Residue, then its C-alpha position, 0 to 999 in steps of 0.5 A: m423159709v422160701n415159699i414151697i409153691q415158688k420152689s415147686f412151680g417157679l419155672n411154670l409161673k415165670v413162663l405164665n408171667i412172661m405171657g401176662l397170665y400170672s404176677d406175684e405182684k398186684s395185677s397192673i394195667s400194663l400186665r393185662v394189656r400184654a396178656y390180652t394182646l398175646y392172647f388175641v394175636f397169637l392164639v385167637l388170630a391164628t386159630g381163626l386164620i387156620i380155620v378160615k383156610t380149612l373152610m375155604e380150601r380143603s388140602s389134598n395133602n392128608i398130612e397137612t390137613n391132620a397137622m392143621l386139625i391137631y393144632v386147631s383141636d388144641s389151640t381152640s381149647y386153649c382159647f377157653k382154657l386160658l380165659p379164667f387166668l385172664q378174667n379171674r387172675d386174682r382168684m387163681k393167684r390165691c388158689i395157686n399160693f394157698f399152700g404157700q402160706k406160713k401156717f402150712a410150713p412144716k413143724t417136724d422133720y416128718e412134715r418136712k420130708i413129706l413136703d420136700e418130696c412133694v416139691w421135688v416131684c413138682r419141679r421134676n414134672s415141670i422141667v421134663f415137661f418144659y424141655g419136652l415141649l421145647l423139643t416138640i416146638i423145634g421139631w414142628n418148626v425148624p425142619m420147614l426151613f430146610i424143605k424146598g418151596r418155602k413151606l410153612p409150619l401151619i397153613l393160614w389164610l392170608p391176604y398175600d402170598p407168603s412165598s412171593t418174596a423172602v421178606n414175606y416168608y420169613f415174616t410169616f414163618v416168625y409170626i407162626a413160630a411165635a404163635t406155636v411157642y405161645v400156644s404151646y407153653s401158655g396152654t400146657i405149662m399150666d398142666p404140671l402146675i395144676g396137677g402139682l397143686a392137687y399133689h400138694a393137697t395130697a401131701q397136706l392130707k398125708i401130714l394130717k393123717y399122720n397127725l391124727q394117728h399121733l394125737d398124743k405125742n407125749f404118750e408113754d407105752n407103760l400106761i394101763e390100756s384101760r386108762i382114759i387119756e385126757f390131756h389138754s395137748v391132745r384136745k389142742h392138737l385135735e383142734s388143729c387137725i380139724d382146722h387143717h382138714k377144713k382148710i384142705l377141703w376149702f382148698i379143693n372146693e376152690y381148686i375145682e371152681c378155679f380149674s374145672w373148666s380148664i381141665f374139661c377143655q384139655f380132656a376134649a381137645s386131647m381126644f381129638a389131638i391124639c386121634f389125629c396124631c395117630i392117623s398122621l403117624t400111619l401116613v409118614p415113615l416111622n424113621s422120619v422127623e415128622a414121625l418123631t414130631y407126632i410122637g412128641v405131641i402124643y407124649n406131651i398131650s398124654f401127660q398133659i391129662l395124665f398130670y391131672c388124672y394121676y394126682g387126682t387119684l392120689l388125692d382121693e386115695e389119701n382122703n380115704d386113708l384118713c379113717k384108717a389112720i385114726y383107727m390105727g391110733p390109740w383113740y380107745k384111750y381118749d375121752v368121749q369128746i375126743r372120740k366124738n370129734l374123731l368120729l366127725v372127721m371120719e364121717r367127713s373123710k368118707r365123702p370121695l374127695l374127687i376132682t372133676a372136669g367141667k363138674v361132670i367128669d371125675v378126674t382119675v386114672r380110669t378117666f385117663v384110660s377112657v380118654l385113650k379108648t375114646s381116641y382109638s374109637l375116633i381113629a377107627v371112625f375117621n379111617k372108615y370115612n377117609 
C-alpha cells in the first residue's frame, strides 16, 4: 500500500525537497548545504537588502512602499518559520510521516473511505494552492519586463545601478524573481501540509469514534438487553482503541511542538500583509494587473491561515464527539471493567484538543476572524497617519 502521507502531500514534499527542507532519505551534508545556501541567499539576503533600502531612502511612491512592506512582512516571518525545518529536520520528518505508518493503514471499508476522502482533500488543497502561488508570482514579476524604465519587482539596496546596463538589469531581475519564487514556495507550500496533517489527525479521530461506538461487531440484535456482554473480542478491541487514542494525543502534542512557532509567525505576518495589500488596492485601478496581483496575494495569505484555523476547529469538534459516540454504543451491555475503561476515554476526551500558535493562541475559526478584524484595524490606523 502506498504511504497515505506521500499520496496526500507528494507535491508539497517535492517542493520542500528541491529547497533542501525535507528528504525521504537520511539527511545528508549536501542537502543541508543546499538548504542553508538557498535560505541565506534568497531569503535572508534579499529581505535584508530591502530593509536597508527602505531605511536609507523612503520611496515617494506609496504603491512601491506598500509592495515592499508586503514582501518584508512575509519574508521576515518566513526567516523564523523555516528555522525548525533547518534545525530539527529529523523531528519534522517523523511528525509529518507519523500517520503514514502501517499501523494506521485502513482495516475496513469504512476506514478506507474516511482516509481516501482525507487524502483527496489534502491533494486538492495543495494543488489549488500551488497554482494560486504560481499565478501570483507571475503577476508580481512578469509585468515589470514590459514597463519602460527597467523597473524591478522589488526595490533592493545594491552597490551598483541595476538600470545602467542590460546585463546588470537582467541579472538583478533574475535574482529577484528567484528570491520571490523561493520565498513564496518555501514559506507557503508548507501551510496546506501543516493544516492537512491536522486533518489527518481528525480522520483518525473519526475512525476511533466509529470503533468505540461499535466495539462488539458481532453483537446480535436478538440478545436480551439486560444481558452483560463479556466477549473477549470486545476487550481486545477496546484496548486497541485506547492505544489508538493515545497515539493520536501524542501526535497532537508533537505537532504543536514542531509547528506551533511556524503557525504563530504566519499569523503575525498575515495581519500586516493583508493590511498593506488592502491599502495598495485603494491606490491602483481595480481593473489593472497590479490590482489582480494584490487580490491574489490577499487570497493566498488568507488561505494560509485558514488552512490552520479550519482544520484546527474540525480536530477539536471531532474530539468532542468521542463522548457522544461512546454513549450511542451498547455500553450498557458490557461488563463493569469495560465500562470503566470507556469512562476513562470519555474523561480524557473532555479536555479540548486545540492546536495553538506560539502556545498562546488557539488555532480556530474564531482566531481567523480575529486576524481579519485586526488587519482592518491596522488599515484604519495606517490610513489615519498617511
